[in-house]
N, C-alpha and C positions, 0 to 999 in steps of 0.2 A: 504493499502499500505507499503510496507519495505522501510525501511528507507534508503536514498542512502548512500551506504559504501565509504568515504572519501580515495582520493589517500594517497597512503604512510601508512595507518594505518593497513595495513593486507599485509601475504605473505613474499615476500622476503625483503620486503622495511622494512617492520617489527622485520624480523627474524633476519637482519644482519644491522652491524653501522658500519662505516669507521673507520681508526684511531683518524682522526684528532675531531671525532665527542666521540671518548672513553676518550681523553685526555681532552678534556673541560668539559666532565660527572665526572670521577675520580678527575680533578685540580692538576694532577701531570705534572712534565716533561718527555717529549719522552726518555731520561736515566732509569727515575726508573719504567715508563710504561715496557719497557723493561726487566727490572730486577723483577718487579712484574709476568711478565708474563713466564716468567723461571722460579721462583720459584713456580709459580700456576700450569704450565702444562697448559698454555693455550697459543694454538696458530694459526697463520692465519688462514683463510676460504676460499674456493671457491666457488662462489653462483652459479646455474646452469646458471642465465641470469645475469650478471653483469649489464646490465642497471637497469634491474627493482630492484634491489639490491640497485643502487646508485641515485634509484629516476629520472630515466632517461637521467642521464648523464653518459658520455663513458669515461670520462677521468679514466687514470688508479690510482686506489686507494688497502689500502689493507683491507681486511674485517675482521669482529670477529663476533662471536655469541655474539646476544643481550646479551644472559640469564648468559655468561660467564660473559661481562663488571659489569652484576648486580651482580653476584658473587661476585666481585671484590671490591664492594664497603663496605661489611661489613669486608674485610680482617683488622686484628691488625697489622700485617706488614705495610699496607698502614697509618694507621696513625703514624706508627714510623716516616717512612720516610718524614711525614708531621713534625713530632717533630724536626726531623734530621737537615729539612731545616732551622725552627727557631735556632736552637743552632748552624748552621754554620753560621748565621749570627750577632750571640751574639760574638762569635770566632773571625770571622774578623774584628768587630769591637773593640774588645779588642788590637788584633795583631794590628791594625793601631795606637792605643795610645802609643803603647809602653810597655804595661801590661804582660810582659812573665809570671810572677808569678802567676799574674790571671788568664791566660789564659791555664795554665798547671795545676789549680786549679781546672778548669771550663770542663775542657779535661776528668780529671781522674773524677769526680763526677756528672756532670751533663748529659755525653752523652751519647744518647739516645742507649739502647742495646736491640734487638730484639731475638728471637727464633726462627728457624724454626720445633720445634718437632711435632707441630700440624700440619701443611702442609704435613707432611711425612707420620701421620697417617691418613691423608685426602685422600691421593693420593692414599697409598696402603693399605688398608683396615687390608689385613691377610699377613702373613710374608712371602707366598708362592711368591706371589704376588712382595712384595719387592725384594726377589730373583730372580726373572724374571726378573725384569729391571735394573738386577747388571752389566751387562755388561760394559755399557760404563763409570759407575760410576768408576768401577774400571780402567779400562783405562786413564780414567783421573787423577786418583788417582797418578797411579804408572808411567805418566807422569810427573806430577809436583813434584813427588818426585824426581826426576833427574832434576831436573831445580836447577840453582844458583842463588842467590836471589840477585835481583835488585833494582832499584826504585818501580818498577811494581807487584813483589813478594814480599812478606815481607818473614822474615826468619821462624815467626810461622808459616805461612801456610806449607812452604817445611816440618818443620819437623813434623806436623800435617800430613801429606801428608804420610812422612817415616813411622810412627807410625802405623797411621791406616793399611796399607800394610802388614806391619811385622806382625800384631793383625791375620790378615784374613789368610797370606800365614802359619802361625803357628798353626791356625783351618786344613787347608788343608791337613797338613803335619799330626797333630795330628789323624784326622778323614782318612787319604789315601783317600781324596776325588778325588784327580788328573787323569784323563783319557789321556788326547793326551797332547805330545808336538812337536811345531815346528820351528826351527832356520829360520828364514825369514830375507830380506832385512833392512825389517822396525822394525823387533824386534824378542820377541821368543813370540809367541802366545800359551797361556794356553788354556785347558777344564776342567773343574771339573764338579761334580756332586754333587749338593746340594739338599737336601729335594726333588729329582727326578726332579731336574730341571738344565738340563746345560747351564752353565755359561762360557765362554770363552771370555778372554780378552788379551791383546797387553802388553808385557813390551819392554822397550825400553833397548839397550842394555847399560852398565856402561860407557859410555865413556864423554867428555867433550861435553856438549848441546852450539849451536849457537843460543842464543834467534833473530827471524827472527824482523825485523820492520813493515813488512806489517800484523799483525797478530793483531785483537781488542782483548786486556788483561780484554777489562772490562766482554764482554759476555763469557769466558772462567772462570775467576773468579767467576761470577754468577754462573754459573753450578757447579764450584767446591763447592761454599758455599753448594750448597744443598747434592751435595754428597757427601761430607764430615759427613752430620749430617747420612743422609741415611747408611753410610755404618757403620756407629760408632754405630745407633741401631742392625744393621745386627751382627756386631761383639760382641754384647754384647748379642744377643740371640744365637749365634753359640758357642759363651763361655760357656754360661748355660749350655746348651744341654749337652757339654762334661765332666761337672762337674769342671769349672776352674775361677776363680775369675777373674770377669775383672770393670777396665781394669790391665794388669799384671804390676806389678812393673818393673822398670826397673835400672840394673846395670849399675851405671854410669861409672865405672872403667874398666868394658869389652866396654861398650858403645865406651868411647872414645877407645880404642886397636883395634875397629874393628872386636869384636867377633862374630857381628852377630845378627842371633837368639838366640845364648846362651847368648846376654845382656839380655833379657825378663826372669823375672824372673816368671815363673807358680806356681798357690801354688790350690790346690782343695779346691771347696768349701764348702764341708762336710768331717767330720772326718771319716776317715778309719775303715775298718772292725774292726779290734783289740782294736782300742779305743772304737767303737762303743759297743762291748760286755764286755769291762771290766762297762762302763758306765751301760750297763743293768745288771751287777753281781751286782755291787753297790747297784745300785735302789734295786734289789730282796731281798739284804741283810738287806736294812732298811726297803724295808716292812714287811720281818717277823718279825725285831725285835718291829713293830707296832703292832701284829698281836694277839688277844686276847688268854686266855688259853683254850678255847672251840677248836677256829680253830687248835692248835697246838696238840691237842689228837685226832683230826680228822685226821689229815696230818699221823698223827705215825701210828695209826690203818688203816690207807690204806696201806704203807709201808711193813706193817706184814704181811698183805694180799697178795700183791704183791710178797715176799719172798716164802711164800707157793703154790705160783701160780704154780712154777717150779714141783712140787711134785704130783698137780692135775695133771698135764697135761701127766705126766709119766703115772699115774692110767690108764688115759683116752687111752694110747697108748697102752697100756697092755691089754685090755680089749676085749672083743671079738663084742662090737658094732663096729665095720668098718667104717659100712656102713655110718651111721650120722657122723661119723667124718669125712668121704671124701665128701661128702655133702656140710658140714659145711668149709671146706677148700676151695672147688671149688666155692662155694657162696662167700668166701673171695677173691679168685683170681680173679674170676670175677669181684669184686668190685675197685680191685686194678689194673688190667692190663687196659694196655695204649692202645687204640682207633687203630688200622690197618689199614692205609690206603691204598689199593690196585689198582695202576692202572686201569681203566679197557678199553677195544677197544671202538673205538667212534662207534655210530651208523652211518648206512648211512646217515642217513637224516640231523645228525650234520654235517657229513664230506662234504654231497653236499650244506646243506645250509649255510656253515660259512668256507672257506677254509683258511681264518686268524685265525682259532682261536688257542687261545696258550694254550700248553698242560702241566701238572705240569711238562713231562719230560724237558721241552725247559726252563722250569722257572726256574730246577735245573741246569740246565746245565749252565744257564746264572750266576745265582749267585756263581756256582764254577769255571766259566772263571772270576769273577770280583774278585775273593777272591785271587786266583792265580796272577792277575796283581795285585793285592794290596800290594803281598807279593815275586813283581819280584826280587828286591834287598834283600830278607833277606837274604841269604848266600851272600853275597858280600861285603867286606870290600876296601872301594874305596879310595884313596888319589887324592889329584887333586894338580898338577903341580902350579906354580902361574901364569906362563899363561895363563890358562885359566880362563874361567867366574865364578869365585868363590860361589857367592851368588845364581844367576840360576844352575849351578850344583849341590850345595847342597840341597838348596827346591828340586829338581827335585827328588833326591836322598832318602835325607830322606823321601818323599811323599810315596815311593814305600819299605818301610821297610830296608833301605840299610843305614851302615854304614858310615860314609865319614869323612876324616879329610882334611887338608890345610896347605902349606908351613907358617912357624913361620915368613913370612916375611908380608906376604899377612895380618894376622890376628890374635891376640892372641888367649888365652885358645881351641887351636886346640886338640879334643881327644886323638890322638896318634900322636907318628912323622914317618917321612917319612921311617925309618930303619927299623917299627914295623913287625914282620914275620907274626902278620895275616893278612896282607895287599894281596886281591887277583887281584884287578886290579890299576893300576895310569893311570889315564887323564890326557896327555901333548897334547898341538898344537904347538909341535916345530918338525923339519923332524930327528933329531939328539937329542940324548941325552947324555951328559957328561959320568953318571953314570948309569948303570943299575943293578936290581936286580931279580935274575935267578926265584926266585919263585913268580913274579905274571908278569899279562898281561900288555903290554902297548898298551895303547887304544888313540884314537882321541874323542872330546867329541860328535861328530854325534852320535857314538855307543848308548849313551845314550838315545837318542830320538829314534833311529830308534828299539831299543829292545823296548821302551813301547810302540812306535806305532804296530809293529810285535807284542808285546803281549809275549814277548819270549824274551830270551838271545841269539840274533843273534850271529853267529859266526865272532871273534872277530880278524882273520887275514886278513878279507877283512879291517881294521879300524886300522892298526898298523900306527906307526909315519911316516911320509915321502911317506906313500902310498895315491896312486889316489883313492878317497873316492867313492862308491857307491851311485848313485841318493840319494837324500835326498827327498822321495816324502810326499805331502800334506797329512796327515791323515784325513782332512777335506771335501776332494775333492771326492766322491766315482766316479768311471770310468764308461763312458756307454760305450753301444755298439757302437764298433768304434772308440772310442778313443784309441791316442797311450799312451801304460804305459812301458814306460822304464822297462826292466828288473833289480831289486837288485840284483840277487843275496845273497838275504840272506837266510841263514838257521841256523837253530838250534843251539846252540853251545851243543855240545856231551863233558858232563866234564866228565861223570859217564861209559864211555864202557867198559862193562865186558866180555869177551869173546878168545877165541882163536885166535893166527895169526900163519901164517904160514910164514916161510922162504923160500926166494924167491931168487934160482940161476942168475943168470944175463947173464950167461953163456947159461940159456935155453930159452933167451928170441932172438925172433927175431926181429931186428932194424932195419926200414926202413926209408928212407932218407926222408925228409918234402918233399924234389922237387915232387920224385918219386910218393907219396901217393898224393899228389896235380894232379898232370899231371895226375896219374891213374883216380882218381873220374874226371877230368873233358871230359878225353874221354870215360868215363861210361856216363856222362851225355850227350856228345854227340851222340854216338851209340844209347841212348833212346828217343833223340829227332827225330832223324831221322828216326828212326821203326815207332815213331806214327806217324811223316808225310807222311812215305809210303803206311804204311797200310791202312788206309784208301781209297786211291786212287784206290789200289789195287784190294780190296774187291769189292768197286763200280762198279770196270771195268766188275770183274766176276757176279754180277748180273746181269749187263746191256747185257753182253753176254747170261745169260742165258733165258733172257726175250726174244730177239733176237730169241733164237731156239725154245722158246714155242709159240713163235707167228707165225714163219714158220710152224710150227707143227699146226697150226689151233686151239690152246688149248686160251680161253678165259684170261682174265688177271685177271679176279674175281677166277677163279678155280686155274690158275698159284698161285697165292695168297695162298689160302687156302693149295694145297697139297705143300708147301714149306717147307723145313724140319726144324722143330723146333728149333735144335740143328746146323743152320747153322752157319759157322764162321762169327761171327762180329768183326766190327772195333773195334780194341783198344783205347779206347778213352783217350784221352791228358787230362793232370791236369784243363786245364778250361772247357773242356765238358766232364768231366767225369756222369757217369751214376747217375740220379738221385734216391733217394731211394723215396718208397711209399709215406713218411709223409713228404719229403721235396712236393711229387705233388700234394698231397693233402691240404700242407697250401697255395701253389702258385694257384691251384683252388679255395680256401675261400679268398683268395684276392680278384680275378679277379672277384668274386660273389659279393662282399662286394661294387669292385667299380663300379660294374652295377648300384649298388640299389643308388648310393650317387649323390647327385645335383650336379649343375656345379660348386657353389660355393665350397663345401668340394671337389670337383674333384680338383679343383686349389691349396685349401691348401693341399690335400694330394700329390700332386705335388711338390711342396716349400718342403716340410717334408724330401717327397726321395731326392730332390735334395740337400737339407743340409747337408742329413746323405752320400750322395757317395761324395758329398766334403769334409765332416770330412773322410770318409775313406780314399780318396786320400790323403789327408793330411797324415795320419797316414801311409800310404804306402810308402810317399815320408821318413817321417823320418825315417822308419822302413831300407829303402833301405841306405839312408844316415848311420846309424848306423853299417849297413852291410859294406859302404866303408869304411868307418873309421878303423873295425874292421880288415879287409884285409889290409890295408896300415899299421897297427901297425905291422900285422901279418909280411909283406913281409920286412918290417924295421927292425925287430927281425933277421930275417934269415940274410939281407945284413950281420948288425952288429956282427951276428957270422960266418959268412965268414971271 
């Protein structure tokens, strides 16, 4: 007979432990347990049956995996927490005695220090895994980089966050990895593509931050402690891949003068090509000095043979044995020729089997599009006025190959002054400008983001200073069927127009008043609606009279329907009830057949989906109608102002 299994030794009761049980097993406080779980990436679990996991109790509690708690028993950081607890007791005892010098030396020499490097390597075995989890880390670092120094936030933490974020932005600018930008109420959303992974983060605006009192900074600082180590690892790897020394040196004079990214000095990791070639030549000369006389004689003989090679080739060209020479040349060209890859038409099986198959032409088109996006501002020289967000715009413009400068009052080390003739655009955020240069275009900051999201330089007239800006749409939202998408009116800026223009005489143009045009259009619409409403009634009446005449003559209805002329006059359809195409009819029949085969549960779900789609389309129609009403009101207001 099998041994009876004791209760609580197997199943959910053995797989889960409560938080109090974990604290007793680890012998640490609740605050240290929270810190340790955050650093190790361990979070509470939800068992299927809480009563079984809690050994029959129904009291609300927090559960963790038993194997996760066992994993924490051998963590080196846990031992450091215990050492710090003993150190805190010693420090408190010395401070109570008033021995402040002893306390200072004790803190400098005996304070336990731990590293999180091994935790980063455990949680992210590969570099791609670390990049994939970079979104929250960057958002947290950029948040604390703008925070003021308080009793809860040290100066070292803020400066370290500023350094790490600046290093990451330098890599993005150097590699031109930025893809999307969106100005929102919360801040500026960025999206970059690093190692094939999409990284999205949020940067707050450069305003004075008000620290809320209801935020638990202990939890946030624990996350920040881990994220600082993680981003440091990632920055080191990224800088190494672009051949830059990490960490970059900081020019304190430029940093104090608010030079921005120019305060960081970038140095190449390896020597440049000319230096390497000079070193190689020196090594070759030294090797020749160490060669034996036999090697020198052999090299001299080979040089003599090379000198006479030209004469032999000339003799071969003049000889009659040209066929053999042609064959040799053909063999050599076949060996040195590159392979030519020609795109072949896909087979029917491949097309039918996989509709989502990516072709070579699609890959080449995507690569060309990315290359054009990376060089979007390569021909633009942009100057930033002092009222614009300089750090954000500098990062964005330089990430797409543009040259950027700023006002001297904003920061030192500007690449070029405001009166430079090579400036093509000036970004300003004031409705009026005191002085305007005629050889440049004045735009608002939204033009930069809209050009990036549109992947082309949009027309700059819509972004003139003081003008109502077009809608700034989020590039992270994909419009679905039935959604309302406001028309932005963005068009590509045509700066290279070449062609002939024709001068038009104003006397040859017949101008009609706006009111007459509007009234004529309204009358035409009313006539068309009246015709569309009357015509169906007239046709139905004629058909009814013809049926009565056929019935009086003794003709059956089936014979009348067959003899009815095919080219009979049909009622004109209105816009809502126009004739459907064969494709629409086929799709509707397919939907009806599919609905017949559905179960009751599927039919209810399908009805809910259709209802939500109809509601969405109604909301979109309301917004569109509201937009038209606003446009009409603006038009009428303009007419009244002209009068």
